[in-house]
ROKOL-320824 format. One record per residue: y, x, z of N, C-alpha, C in turn; residue in one letter. Coordinates in steps of 0.001 Angstrom, whole numbers, padded with zeros to 6 digits, always signed. Atoms other than C-alpha are relative to their C-alpha. Layout:
YXZYXZYXZA ...
//
This chain:
+000215+000482+000854+052634+222169+141785+000093-001652+000109M -000076+001428-000107+052698+218225+140627-000819-000541+001044A +000527+000793-000556+051634+215560+142882+000010-001050-000294S +000328+001434+000261+050187+212221+142355-000662-000971+001302S +001017+001139-001543+049354+209985+145652+000635-001421-000454H -000108+001413-000583+048829+206381+145513-001180-000462+001128G +000985+000978-001040+047184+203793+147843-001120+000862-000232R +001267-000781-000227+044152+205865+149232-001343-001235+000439V +001177+000902-000104+040570+203553+149004-000852+000810+000961D +000459-001019-000751+039117+205138+152147-001603-000389-000330Q +001637-000463+000297+035389+204421+150671-000105+000724-000543R +000612-000928+001199+035717+206857+148021+000615+001148+001156F -000793-001468-000546+037754+209666+150414-001407+000826+000596V +001287-000655-000371+034163+210045+152350-001344-000743-000314D +000907+000673+000336+031909+208781+150336-001258+000599-000062W +001553-000911-000151+028941+211168+150504-000315-000361+001649M +000273+000337-001284+029413+210602+154120-000643-000878+000288A -000135+001607-000018+028859+207339+153808-001718-000692-000527S +001395+000355+000394+025631+207281+152000-001063-000474+001120L +001184+000206-001338+022470+205781+153753-001077+001167+000151P +000650-001101-000435+020239+207918+155389-001158+000479-000920A +000658-000124+000786+017826+207509+152781-000141+001130-001281S -000427-000980+000906+019500+209528+150199+000457+001206+000582M -000177-000668-000853+020108+211880+152746-000528+001403-000668H +000711-001223+000231+017420+214149+151134-000329+000093-001290T +000331+000313+001548+017487+213360+147678+000439+001621-000800I -000533-001009+000286+018120+216382+145477+000952-000856-000260P -001139+000624+000317+021674+216281+144343+000230-000391-001709L +000220+000503+001105+020387+216656+141179-000578-001269-000908T -000195+000999+000006+019403+213389+141343+001102-001093-000056N -000873+001073-000248+022531+211782+142145+001234-000091-001251L -000816+000279+000905+025100+210706+139788+001665+000484+000911A -000812-000070-001014+028192+212633+140929+001211-000077-000859I -001187-000263+000856+031881+211824+139888+001020+000996-000378P -000598-001281+000227+033764+214559+137931+001407-000323-000848G -001570+000416+000827+037099+214939+135924-000121+001409-000909S -000227-000753+000904+037717+216534+132506+001048+000669+000028H -001532-001124-000244+040281+219456+132500+000412-000493+001268D -000732+000453-001166+040894+218695+135900+001246+000386+000680S -001275-000483-000405+043849+220566+136800+001188-000348-001271F -000773+000394+001255+045358+219154+133529+001168-001510+000325S -000909+000466-000401+047661+216977+135523+001240+000560+000369F -001441-000854+000441+050335+219627+135170-000187+000775-000727Y +000160-000687+001348+051105+221143+132145+001251+000766-000102I -001665-000932-000268+053821+224006+132673+000674-000005-001879D -000764-000540+001139+056356+223462+129503+000665+001122-000734E -000707-001076-000179+057883+226401+130408-000677+001122-000545A +000526-001372+000427+055173+228837+129807-000412+000110-001610S +000505-000896+001414+053430+230859+126904-000991-001531-000392P +001237+000111+000567+050822+229304+124348-001039+000348+000399V +000808-000721-000854+047681+229780+125935-000910+001043-001175G +000604-000720+001019+045552+232564+124246-001105-000269-000798P +001126+000433+000965+042926+230610+123302+000449-001055-001509E -000371+000696+001325+044862+228421+120556-000039+000801-001102Q +000011-000859+001607+044642+229091+116918+001279+000087-000372P -000813-001074+000755+046888+230951+114702+001047-001614-000222E -000935+001229+000314+048496+227157+113618+000422-000489+000948T -000548+000840-001325+049153+225959+117039+001168+001229+000389V -000936-000836-000112+051185+229080+117554+001037+000256-000703Q -000264-000083+001070+052579+229205+114659+001366-001304+000129N -000759+001384+000011+053769+225412+115276+000987+000052+001091F -000803+000048-001055+055025+226419+118666+001639+001066+000013V -000727-001029+000674+057022+229544+117285+001383-000594-000739S -001191+000423+000731+059039+227522+115032+000585-001339+000652V -000604+001256-000339+059765+224249+116816-000079-000071+001476F -000635-000147-001726+059922+225284+120514-000185-000824+001037G +000153+000785-001001+060174+223552+123331-000716-001732-000461T +000388+001073+000543+059909+219998+121208-001693+000219-000308V +001381-000011+000186+056178+221297+120131-000552+000035+001235A +001086-000371-001275+055277+222414+123767+000116-001737+001025K +000012+001285-000263+056453+218533+124647-001044-000720-000598K +001257+000708+000988+054132+217138+122126-001144+000419+000157L +001373-000850-000514+051607+219563+123162-000712-000962+000996M +000637+000619-001687+051384+218161+126884-000715-001544-000047R +000704+001399+000112+051062+214567+125624-001380-000062-000495K +001090-000158+000012+047865+215595+124445-000776+000427+000570W +000736-000934-001078+046778+218219+126714-000359-000624+001143L +000334+000652-001411+047057+216005+130080-000705-001095-000279A +000892+000971+000267+043953+214564+130326+000046-000704+001662T -000214+000353-001475+044749+213846+134360+001058-000126+000397Q -001481+000602-000408+047488+211809+136067+000140+000694+001956T +000119-000033-001169+046219+212970+139814-000200+001594+000413M +000548-001556-000168+046246+216308+141438-001114+000382+000500N +001095-000560-000802+043142+218173+143174-000560-001211+001152F +000761+001014-001005+043853+216192+146450-000273-001642-000173T +000724+001481+000278+043971+212589+144941-001190-000337-000950S +001557+000290+000515+041362+213123+142886-001287+000257+000575Q +000904-000365-001174+039241+214238+146184+000166-001554+000597L +000064+000894-000736+040596+211274+147673-000650-001329-001015E +000153+000683+000866+039800+209022+144829-001424+000009+000442S +001852+000087-000232+035806+210260+145329-000204+001141-001209G +000393-001753+000316+035780+213375+143093-000265+001095+000256I +000785-001002-000955+033326+215704+143624-000157+001187-001007R +000624-001191+000362+032653+217901+140343+001265+000402-000811F -001482-000871+000291+036073+219908+138695-000511+000646-000830F +000097-000379+001441+036057+221039+135040+001088+001225-000410D -001134-000932-000219+037974+224603+135429+000008+001177-000612L -000221-001295+001067+039373+226987+132713+001166+000732+000507R -000511-001080-001219+040561+229893+133934+000998+001435-001557I -000888-000831+000836+043201+232326+132103+001049+000759+000435S -001191-001228-000209+045565+235038+131963+001459-000421-000614T -001616+000175+000700+049722+234765+131010+000405+001336-000577K -000626-001554+000190+050839+237247+128885+001418+000453+000728P -002081-000779-000804+053766+239538+130362-000099-000710+001115R -000125+000712-001726+052778+237993+133751+000392+001462+000845D -000461-001164-001024+054620+240355+136230-000920+000125+001298P +000728+000572-001257+052223+239135+139034-001618-000124-000204D +001495+000108+000610+049039+239160+136841-000712-000624+000407N +000196+001182-000613+048015+235816+138137-000981-000646-000798E +000753+000506+000857+045004+233846+137224+000502-001691+000087L -000650+001570-000062+046269+230121+135970-001113-001092-000751Y +001220+000975+000591+043864+227151+135063+001556-000360-001843F -000556-000069+001322+044966+226592+131208-000564-001347-001101A +000503+001073+001220+044502+224077+128597+000796-000184-001303H -001380-000301+000806+046621+224848+125586+001185+000373+000391G -000798-000390-000478+049190+225511+127825-000524+000394+001204L +000155-000680-001549+049617+227171+131388-000157-001239+000967F +000069+000358-001571+048642+225271+134615+000358+000251+001239S -000540-000314-001049+049391+225752+138198-001191+001647+000068A +001056-001112-000364+047604+229024+139566-001426-000348+000718T +001653+000561-000238+043951+228941+140249-000018+000291+001785V +000088-000248-001454+044802+230119+143877+000666-001594+001310R -001118+001717-000668+047335+226432+144919-001415-000820-000537E +001167+001284+000049+044279+224457+143244-001478+000356+000671G +001215-000278-000765+041444+226167+145316+000306-000259+001517L -000392+000246-001218+043578+226019+148434+000460-001660+000062E -000156+001592-000453+044322+222102+147997-001256-000183+000158Q +001015+000411-000098+040642+221739+147504-000722+000058+001791I +000135-000758-001254+039849+223967+150784+000492-001179+000866S -000904+000990-001180+042270+221820+152779-000903-001191-000046C +000552+001414-000069+040586+218596+151862-001656-000127+000770F +001357+000047-000593+036994+219729+152626+000066+000481+001788L +000117-000237-001374+037955+221317+155894+000512-001489+001066S -000362+001404-000633+039364+217493+157181-001114-000784-000291S +000945+000527+000676+035818+216288+155175-001060+000504+000384H +001232-001090+000120+033169+218255+156477-001001-000350-000319A +001296+000382+000189+030503+216135+155447-000018-000153-002287R -000425+000061+001206+032230+216053+151427-000369+001213-000552E +000296-000919+000987+031073+218408+148496+000443+000383-001106V +000025-000116+001370+031983+219989+145569-000298+000769-000513V +000456-001255+001249+031109+221704+142323+001238+000039-000711F -000834-000408+001112+033584+223732+140808-000799+000830-001031L +000903-000517+001255+032384+224713+137219+000896+000736-000672D -000948-001184+000624+034638+227667+136224-000885+000159-001929F +001377-000152+001570+032984+227403+132227+001223+000593-001157N -000534-000669+001276+035925+229011+130051+001110+001215+000605H -000981-001178+000236+037695+232119+130240+001246+000779-001026F -000647-000309+000613+040734+233216+128642+000393+001039+000047Y -000392-000993-000554+041695+236592+128524-000296+001042+001142G +000480-000569-001480+040059+237566+131758-000975+001360-000629V +000602-001568+000053+038958+241106+131833-001079+000266+001472Q +001025+000006-001221+036468+242243+134528+000166+000479+001243N -001009+000099-001084+039054+243054+137053+000592-001091+000375H -000825+001124-000428+040387+239578+136821-001468-001127+000625H +001524+000396-000866+036631+238463+137782-000132+000298+001356H +000013-000771-001444+036655+240758+140701+000892-000941+000919E -001068+000695-000785+039956+238923+141800-000320-001203+000072K -000077+001433-000412+039027+235770+141474-001680+000039+001093L +000770+000143-000699+035695+236000+143087+000291+000571+001724V -000830-000195-000963+037826+237774+145821+000554-001191+000823A -000521+001154-000528+039613+234699+146015-000900-001444+000428M +000948+001398-000528+036719+232319+146011-000728+000238+001574L +000461-000772-001239+035605+234348+148954+001072-000108+000985K -001469+000313-000916+039185+234313+150716+000118-001419+000459E -000937+001589-000059+040009+230459+150294-001327-000602+000367V +000841+001147-000545+036416+228728+150943-000884+001079+001080F +000874-000663-001304+034504+231617+153482-001398-000968+000135G +001908+000260-000503+031061+230209+154884+000031-001300-000653D +000815+001449+000716+031473+226883+152455-000587-000168-000634K +000346+000209+001034+030347+228348+149990-001730+000355-000370L +001496-000164+000262+026689+227685+148943-000620+001237-000613C +000863-000596+000871+024488+230433+147813-001194-000386-000920P +001358+000817+001130+021757+229913+144951-000618+000092+000207V +001445+000245-000014+018781+228369+145413-000376-000603-000966V +000921+001156+001268+016272+226276+143521+000609-001310-000002F -000417+001463-000312+018084+223241+142511-000350-000913+000506A -000046+001364-000459+016032+220886+143686+000122+000118+001444Q -000755-000188-001502+016885+222267+147231+000745-000611+000878E -001051+000342-000492+019848+220735+147488+000002-001416-000013V -000083+001201-000355+020382+217852+149281+001021+000136+000960T -000950+000425-000921+023062+216204+151483-000282+000865+001408L +000869-000350-001164+020880+217315+154268-000057+001449-000051Q -000633-001304-000357+020724+220748+153697+001228+000404+000055Y -001617-000839+000108+024259+221357+153012+000499-000324+001075L -000596+000290-001294+025297+219964+155979-000646+000684+001394W +000545-000337-001229+022859+221160+158480+000548+002088-000306E -000331-001189+000237+023999+224873+156632+001333-000027+000030K -001051+000002+000189+027643+223834+156370+000636+000049-000810E -000011+000044+001293+027897+224212+153110+001153-000769-000601Y -000454+001108+000404+030296+222207+151103+000708+000924-001790Q -000481-000585+001374+031149+224314+147820-001203+000403-000784V +000795-000643+000986+029044+225156+145050+000571+000383-001440L -000684-000500+000741+030325+227151+142653-000565+000698-001783V +000694-000675+001353+029294+227851+138459+001108+000357-000460F -000858-000952+000517+030167+230332+137119-000852+000341-001338Y +000583-000498+000975+029819+230947+133282+000187+001467-000842H +000056-001481+000019+029736+234768+133085-001053+000800+000696H +000926-001039-000812+027657+237709+133551+000041+000110+001277P -000874-000344-000833+029518+238070+136452-001192-000603+001122M +000807+001040-000659+027410+235466+138099-001114+000493+000259A +001430-000370-000483+024341+237259+138481-000083+001063+001444L -000289-000973-001023+026005+240104+140690+000405-000743+001504D -000440+000407-001158+027188+237551+143287-000818-001079+000941V +001355+001266+000033+024756+235320+145203+000853-001147+000380P -000016+000989+000383+027125+232691+145609+000566-000907-000889F +000064+000416+001339+027611+232165+142052-000691-000357-000667L +001320+000546+000961+025524+229842+140141+000074+000049-001306W -000182-000180+001715+024819+230707+136744+000451-001168-001072P -000694+001462+000765+026811+228430+134168-001740-000194-000450G +000867+000952+000824+023434+227583+132807-000733-001017+000991Q +000417+001108-000504+022194+225923+135680+001017-001192+000192M -001211+001327+000309+025492+223320+134724+000175-000174-001170M -000334-000040+001582+024891+222947+131035+001119-001199+000013P -001279+000904+000138+027828+220785+130089-000368-000712-002068S +000091+000043+001296+026338+219517+126140+001342-000925-000467P -001350+000431-000162+029801+218083+124654-000782-000747-001790W +000118+000975+001062+029191+215130+122062+001162+000322-001358A -001110-000269+000931+032467+216077+119943-000184-000970-000944N -000253+000826+000341+032879+213072+118587+001187-001138+000062T -000721+000965+000021+035346+209873+118003-000593-001237+000106T +000814+001290+000285+032603+207375+117599-000573-000374+001270D +000523+000091-001147+031873+205495+120697-001854+000222-000109P +001610-000092+000566+028419+204716+119239-000980+001142+000167E +000570-001009-000032+027741+207899+118881-000531+001020+000846K -000389-000451-000737+028960+209184+121806-001319-000297+001490L +000991+000544-000529+026628+206899+123623-001564+000099-000019V +001614-000232+000626+023174+207675+121509+000358+001660+000618Q +000098-001685-000167+024305+211795+122132-000448+000100+002195F +000452+000000-001907+024365+210925+126130-001178-000449+000509L +001390+000798-000333+021249+208851+126246-001235+001542-000188Q +000915-001052+000905+019316+211752+124159+000151+001213+001292A -000599-000958-000621+020982+214764+126523-000517-000713+001396T +000392+000325-001245+020340+212662+129823-001711-000107+000276L +001960+000062+000101+016454+212227+129027-000166+001210+000150T +000656-001555-000378+016167+215919+128454+000156+001077+001337D -000378-000851-001960+018097+217266+131778-000774-000737+000913R +000500+000424-001317+016373+214885+133800-001746+000252+000002R +001351-000482+000336+012827+216246+132535-000061+001099+000519K -000051-001728-000419+013959+220111+133688+000723+000117+001074K -000232-000008-001999+015116+218626+137534+001174+000935+000233G -000912-000899-000005+018700+220868+136646+001075-000883+000012S -001612+000735-000680+022264+219735+137839+000427+000161-001837F -000667+000322+001475+024363+218820+134004+000752-000768+000018F -001147+000825+000145+027409+217480+132861-000375-000793-000780V +000227+000886+000922+027100+214146+131138+001659-000155-000518S -002218+000170+000640+030960+214447+128948+000116-001599-000370Q -000450+001125+000251+031650+210926+128697+001225-000116-000724V -001203-000250+000726+034575+212019+126489-000005-000039-001725V -000185-000064+001085+035863+211094+123318+001043+001038-000110L -000521-001216+000000+037107+214034+121444+001141-000102-001654T -000857+000561+001346+039997+213139+118779+000219+001355-001161P +000072-000974+000505+040134+215037+115729+001474+000418-000282K -001509-000216+000116+043047+216905+114440+000849-001246-000763A -000394+000909+000810+043597+214139+111778+000604-000976+000967S -000292+000848-001371+043905+212013+114990+001329+000288+000621T -001619-000441-000954+046638+214049+116831+001128-000383-000972V -000831+000038+001279+048437+214220+113440+000576-001337+000069M -000646+001326-000146+048573+210428+113412+000996-000681+001002K -000851+000672-001122+049550+209735+116824+000958+001518+000899G -000746-001158-000566+051610+213303+117562+000864-000168+000726V -001515-000049-000883+054940+211801+118993-001061-001048+001044A +000602+001455-001114+052362+208816+121037-000385+001301+000883S +000696-000700-000718+049922+211221+122521-001404-000356+000408G +001273+000411-000447+046672+210974+124397-000131-001217+000243L +000215+001695-000486+046796+207877+126406+000725-001376-000655R -000385+001225+001170+049011+205717+123892-001208-000178-000997E +001392+000005+001141+046359+206587+121271-000849-000822+000331T +001393+000596-000744+043410+205448+123691+000445-001139+000389S +000158+001696-000448+044833+202056+124657+000215-000517-001309Q +000141+000508+001148+044915+201216+120906-001150-000669-000456R +001728+000349+000383+041041+201089+120317-000530+001323-000311G +000129-001297+000141+039044+203587+119557+000432+000382-001141P -000323-000498+000969+039338+206465+117281-000619-000459-000999Y +001089-000082+001504+038379+206701+113414-000471+001112-000287Q +000125-001635+000263+036428+208973+112562+000277+000387-001645E 
//
């Protein structure tokens, strides 16, 4: 799996452990936890097939233009440059995870996916677990929010993998307002898994997806995004639950077509997208 390591700022590596004592008993629902969007997309496998969630137009585009099409897709699919370890060292504690099976995969593995396939899920989880083992007072939120081509036996495989990789670090479901740093440290829990599938109702350590709603503005207009975030933030604070504020501008198809060869990073550096 691709790696990206720069100079580590120690202030961010153990920022939860470094919080003042007055914040140890505040419900984590009341804290702003930094997270990443499509957290696994630092690595996009251009040799992989197109993900099963992609529309027929994309499938046809790749069937005609092959590797060239995938290289162009990668420029728009990669929203991260740092691997999980580097993100954790930079202070990221919430991870947006999308899971897929791969067509005709002889190993029947589970992969992270966003248009094209990324690393195996096990690789990513083990990287996160390794960090947590060295930083006992840091806590992560794993949000499994999209599943593509995943059947019941795949869900069972993923649940078993989570148990194997994280073991006693997994926090069972309780009332959200009970979850404080002090509570987690006393229980030696470090991982909250949010799972957007009915399977969550049968597994004690899977927090149902509705306990981590993630409203999406789906706009290229910064002003509309801010208005949306303010409205959803006010609503969710009243409910006292965990929630995601997606501070993300989403390019339209026309935006992508205009900058298809430039990619997401270069296009966004030119200034706000146009609606």
